[in-house]
Z-matrix of the N, CA and C atoms (Angstrom, degrees):
N
C 1 1.441
C 2 1.568 1 106.41
N 3 1.298 2 116.21 1 134.04
C 4 1.504 3 120.04 2 -179.95
C 5 1.536 4 109.70 3 -93.60
N 6 1.277 5 115.26 4 140.54
C 7 1.455 6 119.62 5 175.63
C 8 1.533 7 110.59 6 -77.33
N 9 1.315 8 114.91 7 129.78
C 10 1.485 9 118.62 8 177.27
C 11 1.483 10 113.10 9 -82.64
N 12 1.325 11 119.11 10 142.38
C 13 1.440 12 117.68 11 -178.95
C 14 1.541 13 110.27 12 -71.74
N 15 1.297 14 117.83 13 140.66
C 16 1.457 15 119.37 14 -175.74
C 17 1.547 16 109.69 15 -108.32
N 18 1.249 17 119.11 16 9.00
C 19 1.447 18 123.75 17 -179.52
C 20 1.530 19 110.87 18 -59.78
N 21 1.363 20 118.33 19 -52.41
C 22 1.501 21 115.38 20 -178.73
C 23 1.501 22 116.72 21 -57.84
N 24 1.341 23 115.85 22 -38.73
C 25 1.462 24 122.62 23 -179.75
C 26 1.541 25 109.55 24 -66.26
N 27 1.334 26 115.88 25 -40.16
C 28 1.469 27 119.87 26 178.38
C 29 1.494 28 110.49 27 -65.35
N 30 1.303 29 119.44 28 -40.12
C 31 1.470 30 122.85 29 178.31
C 32 1.452 31 110.84 30 -64.14
N 33 1.325 32 118.86 31 -43.29
C 34 1.477 33 122.02 32 179.65
C 35 1.471 34 110.81 33 -62.35
N 36 1.345 35 118.34 34 -45.28
C 37 1.422 36 122.78 35 -178.25
C 38 1.569 37 112.76 36 -64.38
N 39 1.355 38 111.35 37 -42.58
C 40 1.482 39 119.19 38 175.30
C 41 1.534 40 113.06 39 -58.48
N 42 1.300 41 114.86 40 -46.44
C 43 1.440 42 121.11 41 -179.63
C 44 1.545 43 111.97 42 -65.30
N 45 1.294 44 117.78 43 -37.43
C 46 1.482 45 120.65 44 174.95
C 47 1.522 46 111.52 45 -66.27
N 48 1.341 47 117.18 46 -41.32
C 49 1.439 48 119.55 47 179.18
C 50 1.523 49 112.16 48 -64.88
N 51 1.352 50 117.34 49 -42.18
C 52 1.434 51 120.71 50 178.35
C 53 1.532 52 110.98 51 -63.58
N 54 1.326 53 118.29 52 -45.58
C 55 1.442 54 120.09 53 179.98
C 56 1.537 55 111.01 54 -63.63
N 57 1.310 56 117.98 55 -37.65
C 58 1.495 57 119.41 56 177.18
C 59 1.495 58 112.31 57 -66.39
N 60 1.304 59 117.77 58 -36.85
C 61 1.525 60 119.35 59 -177.84
C 62 1.520 61 109.82 60 -70.51
N 63 1.316 62 118.36 61 -30.36
C 64 1.458 63 118.91 62 -176.92
C 65 1.548 64 113.68 63 -95.02
N 66 1.332 65 116.07 64 -4.97
C 67 1.479 66 119.37 65 175.44
C 68 1.467 67 109.95 66 -79.22
N 69 1.329 68 115.16 67 143.46
C 70 1.448 69 119.26 68 174.93
C 71 1.477 70 112.52 69 -93.53
N 72 1.304 71 116.98 70 129.19
C 73 1.420 72 122.06 71 179.56
C 74 1.530 73 106.19 72 -114.62
N 75 1.330 74 115.83 73 97.66
C 76 1.492 75 117.67 74 -177.36
C 77 1.544 76 108.46 75 -76.60
N 78 1.358 77 111.22 76 144.41
C 79 1.441 78 118.24 77 175.48
C 80 1.520 79 108.82 78 -78.41
N 81 1.333 80 120.42 79 162.04
C 82 1.441 81 120.11 80 179.64
C 83 1.527 82 114.31 81 -61.19
N 84 1.406 83 115.37 82 -33.43
C 85 1.447 84 115.66 83 -179.72
C 86 1.546 85 113.93 84 -72.54
N 87 1.325 86 115.94 85 -33.76
C 88 1.415 87 119.82 86 -174.21
C 89 1.540 88 112.84 87 -69.07
N 90 1.329 89 119.96 88 -22.54
C 91 1.441 90 121.49 89 175.68
C 92 1.469 91 111.93 90 -67.20
N 93 1.313 92 119.64 91 -44.80
C 94 1.419 93 122.80 92 -178.26
C 95 1.522 94 110.92 93 -75.63
N 96 1.291 95 119.53 94 -37.75
C 97 1.512 96 122.58 95 -177.77
C 98 1.524 97 110.01 96 -75.13
N 99 1.336 98 119.83 97 -31.05
C 100 1.437 99 121.17 98 -174.85
C 101 1.470 100 113.42 99 -68.01
N 102 1.307 101 119.60 100 -28.33
C 103 1.443 102 121.06 101 -176.92
C 104 1.518 103 115.03 102 -98.48
N 105 1.337 104 116.60 103 -5.26
C 106 1.462 105 118.25 104 179.57
C 107 1.546 106 108.82 105 -77.16
N 108 1.288 107 118.49 106 136.66
C 109 1.450 108 120.50 107 174.74
C 110 1.490 109 111.98 108 -68.96
N 111 1.297 110 115.93 109 149.00
C 112 1.476 111 119.55 110 -178.05
C 113 1.562 112 110.26 111 -152.12
N 114 1.290 113 115.51 112 158.94
C 115 1.478 114 123.85 113 171.21
C 116 1.511 115 104.30 114 -109.64
N 117 1.317 116 113.77 115 156.34
C 118 1.507 117 120.38 116 179.80
C 119 1.535 118 112.28 117 -118.87
N 120 1.290 119 116.68 118 123.41
C 121 1.436 120 121.26 119 171.89
C 122 1.493 121 107.32 120 -98.90
N 123 1.358 122 115.60 121 115.23
C 124 1.470 123 122.20 122 -177.33
C 125 1.485 124 108.20 123 -121.13
N 126 1.339 125 116.85 124 124.56
C 127 1.472 126 119.08 125 -177.47
C 128 1.507 127 114.36 126 -143.69
N 129 1.317 128 115.11 127 170.03
C 130 1.425 129 124.27 128 177.74
C 131 1.545 130 109.28 129 -129.52
N 132 1.301 131 115.50 130 139.47
C 133 1.461 132 120.70 131 178.52
C 134 1.584 133 105.99 132 -103.17
N 135 1.293 134 115.08 133 124.87
C 136 1.504 135 120.43 134 178.29
C 137 1.528 136 110.15 135 -110.75
N 138 1.299 137 116.40 136 144.36
C 139 1.477 138 122.03 137 178.59
C 140 1.528 139 111.83 138 -87.77
N 141 1.317 140 114.15 139 -169.55
C 142 1.485 141 120.46 140 -175.78
C 143 1.565 142 106.99 141 -67.76
N 144 1.325 143 118.95 142 -28.30
C 145 1.483 144 117.79 143 -177.73
C 146 1.530 145 109.27 144 -93.65
N 147 1.321 146 120.07 145 18.79
C 148 1.423 147 125.76 146 -178.37
C 149 1.550 148 114.16 147 57.20
N 150 1.276 149 116.43 148 36.59
C 151 1.460 150 122.25 149 174.72
C 152 1.534 151 106.53 150 -115.46
N 153 1.356 152 117.51 151 149.51
C 154 1.447 153 120.51 152 177.53
C 155 1.514 154 111.76 153 -58.95
N 156 1.356 155 116.64 154 144.16
C 157 1.467 156 120.38 155 -178.22
C 158 1.509 157 108.84 156 -119.85
N 159 1.315 158 115.62 157 133.71
C 160 1.471 159 123.67 158 179.03
C 161 1.534 160 112.23 159 -91.77
N 162 1.358 161 112.51 160 143.47
C 163 1.457 162 118.86 161 169.95
C 164 1.534 163 114.22 162 80.96
N 165 1.308 164 119.23 163 20.20
C 166 1.456 165 120.31 164 180.00
C 167 1.560 166 107.01 165 -88.76
N 168 1.337 167 118.42 166 132.90
C 169 1.428 168 123.93 167 -179.80
C 170 1.489 169 108.80 168 -76.04
N 171 1.361 170 118.06 169 126.02
C 172 1.454 171 121.49 170 -179.13
C 173 1.538 172 107.07 171 -117.34
N 174 1.336 173 116.72 172 131.72
C 175 1.415 174 121.88 173 178.90
C 176 1.529 175 109.57 174 -112.00
N 177 1.300 176 117.52 175 137.67
C 178 1.458 177 122.12 176 176.74
C 179 1.466 178 111.68 177 -127.03
N 180 1.330 179 115.06 178 129.36
C 181 1.509 180 119.79 179 -178.86
C 182 1.499 181 108.36 180 -144.86
N 183 1.334 182 113.99 181 156.89
C 184 1.482 183 118.79 182 172.47
C 185 1.553 184 107.80 183 -68.55
N 186 1.273 185 115.67 184 148.47
C 187 1.468 186 120.72 185 176.78
C 188 1.533 187 108.82 186 -56.01
N 189 1.266 188 116.93 187 -40.81
C 190 1.505 189 121.91 188 -175.51
C 191 1.550 190 111.76 189 -79.81
N 192 1.313 191 117.02 190 -11.69
C 193 1.481 192 121.49 191 -178.65
C 194 1.472 193 112.21 192 -80.94
N 195 1.332 194 117.08 193 155.68
C 196 1.428 195 122.60 194 178.31
C 197 1.525 196 115.96 195 -94.00
N 198 1.378 197 115.65 196 -22.31
C 199 1.431 198 116.53 197 178.42
C 200 1.535 199 108.02 198 -136.62
N 201 1.315 200 116.82 199 164.63
C 202 1.430 201 123.71 200 -175.96
C 203 1.539 202 110.90 201 -64.92
N 204 1.266 203 119.97 202 132.02
C 205 1.444 204 123.51 203 175.78
C 206 1.516 205 112.99 204 -84.81
N 207 1.332 206 116.55 205 -28.96
C 208 1.468 207 121.33 206 -177.35
C 209 1.532 208 108.04 207 -137.03
N 210 1.330 209 116.62 208 139.55
C 211 1.461 210 124.27 209 174.49
C 212 1.524 211 107.17 210 -128.57
N 213 1.302 212 119.57 211 129.49
C 214 1.410 213 124.74 212 178.43
C 215 1.513 214 112.52 213 -149.15
N 216 1.313 215 118.16 214 171.82
C 217 1.433 216 121.42 215 -178.84
C 218 1.514 217 112.18 216 -119.82
N 219 1.319 218 116.55 217 150.09
C 220 1.432 219 119.78 218 176.19
C 221 1.515 220 109.22 219 -71.33
N 222 1.309 221 116.36 220 145.57
C 223 1.489 222 121.35 221 179.00
C 224 1.527 223 112.31 222 -85.29
N 225 1.304 224 116.89 223 -169.86
C 226 1.502 225 121.38 224 -177.48
C 227 1.507 226 112.92 225 -64.36
N 228 1.336 227 116.13 226 -19.76
C 229 1.484 228 119.50 227 176.90
C 230 1.508 229 109.90 228 -97.02
N 231 1.328 230 117.96 229 5.07
C 232 1.496 231 120.59 230 179.55
C 233 1.517 232 111.18 231 82.74
N 234 1.333 233 118.34 232 5.34
C 235 1.476 234 121.36 233 -174.19
C 236 1.522 235 112.05 234 -94.40
N 237 1.291 236 115.58 235 158.08
C 238 1.429 237 124.55 236 172.01
C 239 1.532 238 109.72 237 -148.32
N 240 1.289 239 116.82 238 155.67
C 241 1.481 240 121.67 239 178.21
C 242 1.514 241 108.97 240 -147.56
N 243 1.313 242 115.25 241 140.37
C 244 1.489 243 120.48 242 179.07
C 245 1.506 244 109.93 243 -142.86
N 246 1.303 245 117.90 244 132.87
C 247 1.399 246 124.62 245 171.87
C 248 1.513 247 110.25 246 -79.23
N 249 1.306 248 119.12 247 132.79
C 250 1.429 249 122.66 248 176.18
C 251 1.536 250 108.30 249 -127.68
N 252 1.341 251 120.76 250 159.07
C 253 1.457 252 120.57 251 -177.88
C 254 1.477 253 109.56 252 -61.55
N 255 1.357 254 115.90 253 143.98
C 256 1.474 255 121.26 254 175.76
C 257 1.497 256 109.70 255 -69.97
N 258 1.307 257 116.45 256 155.77
C 259 1.466 258 122.29 257 179.86
C 260 1.538 259 111.16 258 119.56
N 261 1.319 260 114.40 259 165.03
C 262 1.429 261 119.66 260 -176.00
C 263 1.530 262 110.02 261 -68.16
N 264 1.297 263 116.83 262 122.67
C 265 1.480 264 122.85 263 -179.36
C 266 1.521 265 109.90 264 -160.65
N 267 1.365 266 114.70 265 153.16
C 268 1.448 267 120.39 266 172.97
C 269 1.514 268 106.74 267 -111.52
N 270 1.324 269 115.59 268 140.05
C 271 1.446 270 123.72 269 179.61
C 272 1.510 271 112.25 270 -126.41
N 273 1.329 272 115.58 271 150.27
C 274 1.466 273 121.01 272 177.47
C 275 1.557 274 104.59 273 -116.14
N 276 1.344 275 115.39 274 122.65
C 277 1.469 276 119.18 275 -178.40
C 278 1.535 277 104.71 276 -112.59
N 279 1.302 278 116.53 277 123.05
C 280 1.451 279 123.25 278 -173.52
C 281 1.550 280 110.47 279 -124.74
N 282 1.344 281 115.56 280 139.81
C 283 1.475 282 120.93 281 173.63
C 284 1.526 283 105.27 282 -95.64
N 285 1.321 284 114.79 283 127.62
C 286 1.472 285 119.86 284 -179.86
C 287 1.546 286 108.83 285 -90.14
N 288 1.293 287 116.47 286 93.83
C 289 1.473 288 121.74 287 177.47
C 290 1.490 289 108.08 288 -133.08
N 291 1.331 290 115.25 289 162.14
C 292 1.481 291 120.61 290 177.98
C 293 1.522 292 106.64 291 -79.70
N 294 1.348 293 115.11 292 128.42
C 295 1.437 294 117.93 293 -179.85
C 296 1.564 295 106.75 294 -125.26
N 297 1.333 296 116.58 295 152.19
C 298 1.470 297 117.78 296 175.95
C 299 1.531 298 111.93 297 -56.82
N 300 1.306 299 116.24 298 151.85
C 301 1.451 300 120.68 299 179.44
C 302 1.479 301 113.33 300 -54.09
N 303 1.326 302 114.95 301 127.55
C 304 1.482 303 118.80 302 177.59
C 305 1.458 304 113.29 303 98.80
N 306 1.402 305 119.33 304 -18.43
C 307 1.433 306 121.65 305 177.55
C 308 1.523 307 109.43 306 -90.27
N 309 1.346 308 116.91 307 137.85
C 310 1.479 309 118.82 308 177.63
C 311 1.482 310 109.97 309 -76.12
N 312 1.361 311 117.17 310 157.73
C 313 1.426 312 121.56 311 172.86
C 314 1.516 313 109.86 312 -72.39
N 315 1.299 314 115.66 313 152.73
C 316 1.506 315 118.27 314 177.35
C 317 1.497 316 108.93 315 -64.09
N 318 1.371 317 113.75 316 128.12
C 319 1.471 318 118.54 317 179.02
C 320 1.464 319 111.09 318 -148.27
N 321 1.369 320 118.49 319 154.75
C 322 1.424 321 124.86 320 -179.16
C 323 1.546 322 108.36 321 -135.70
N 324 1.318 323 117.87 322 132.98
C 325 1.461 324 120.07 323 172.85
C 326 1.488 325 107.75 324 -92.08
N 327 1.346 326 115.27 325 137.97
C 328 1.453 327 121.14 326 -176.81
C 329 1.509 328 106.99 327 -131.32
N 330 1.360 329 114.90 328 134.55
C 331 1.478 330 121.72 329 176.93
C 332 1.536 331 108.43 330 -108.66
N 333 1.332 332 115.65 331 122.87
C 334 1.482 333 120.93 332 178.33
C 335 1.474 334 107.24 333 -108.69
N 336 1.317 335 120.25 334 132.47
C 337 1.430 336 123.44 335 179.89
C 338 1.538 337 112.12 336 -97.93
N 339 1.312 338 118.73 337 -47.35
C 340 1.460 339 121.31 338 -178.39
C 341 1.483 340 108.36 339 -151.34
N 342 1.337 341 120.03 340 -144.71
C 343 1.436 342 123.78 341 175.15
C 344 1.527 343 110.48 342 -73.86
N 345 1.289 344 115.89 343 96.01
C 346 1.462 345 118.91 344 -177.58
C 347 1.518 346 109.87 345 -149.91
N 348 1.327 347 114.61 346 168.82
C 349 1.452 348 121.01 347 176.00
C 350 1.513 349 107.74 348 -108.94
N 351 1.318 350 116.82 349 128.13
C 352 1.490 351 121.54 350 178.18
C 353 1.519 352 106.29 351 -112.78
N 354 1.295 353 117.46 352 121.94
C 355 1.442 354 124.58 353 176.15
C 356 1.551 355 110.70 354 -93.32
N 357 1.275 356 117.60 355 135.02
C 358 1.466 357 120.54 356 -178.23
C 359 1.540 358 110.61 357 -147.53
N 360 1.302 359 115.73 358 167.78
C 361 1.458 360 119.91 359 177.95
C 362 1.534 361 110.34 360 -141.96
N 363 1.306 362 116.48 361 144.39
C 364 1.447 363 123.26 362 177.97
C 365 1.528 364 108.46 363 -115.27
N 366 1.276 365 117.70 364 121.66
C 367 1.486 366 120.44 365 -178.33
C 368 1.527 367 110.71 366 -108.94
N 369 1.372 368 114.79 367 118.73
C 370 1.475 369 118.88 368 -179.30
C 371 1.498 370 108.25 369 -78.92
N 372 1.358 371 116.81 370 143.36
C 373 1.466 372 120.25 371 -176.95
C 374 1.466 373 109.93 372 -96.99
């Protein structure tokens, strides 16, 4: 019995694996979200010493809303980012930290007009 060469089969399998690895398989949710227009709220949380602070809870809500629509945490660089719907709207961005009685929590009002990026910073007192 003669041994058959396996080189062509190996090449075919390798080519299929490479094409599969480089093909994009979108999830059902990503199709609908990828085409929706959005604005980006991008910010940094700074501490009392004016250095970025990690792990601060940030809440974002519309000015007209009663509760926060988004809650996220600052990363190791003190930064956070959140997509919000495009269009004219006002948002209130608040850092959730313990403050002495009578002092307000650090907050910033942001006005978004359309699909844009708004940079902001929150300074802890």
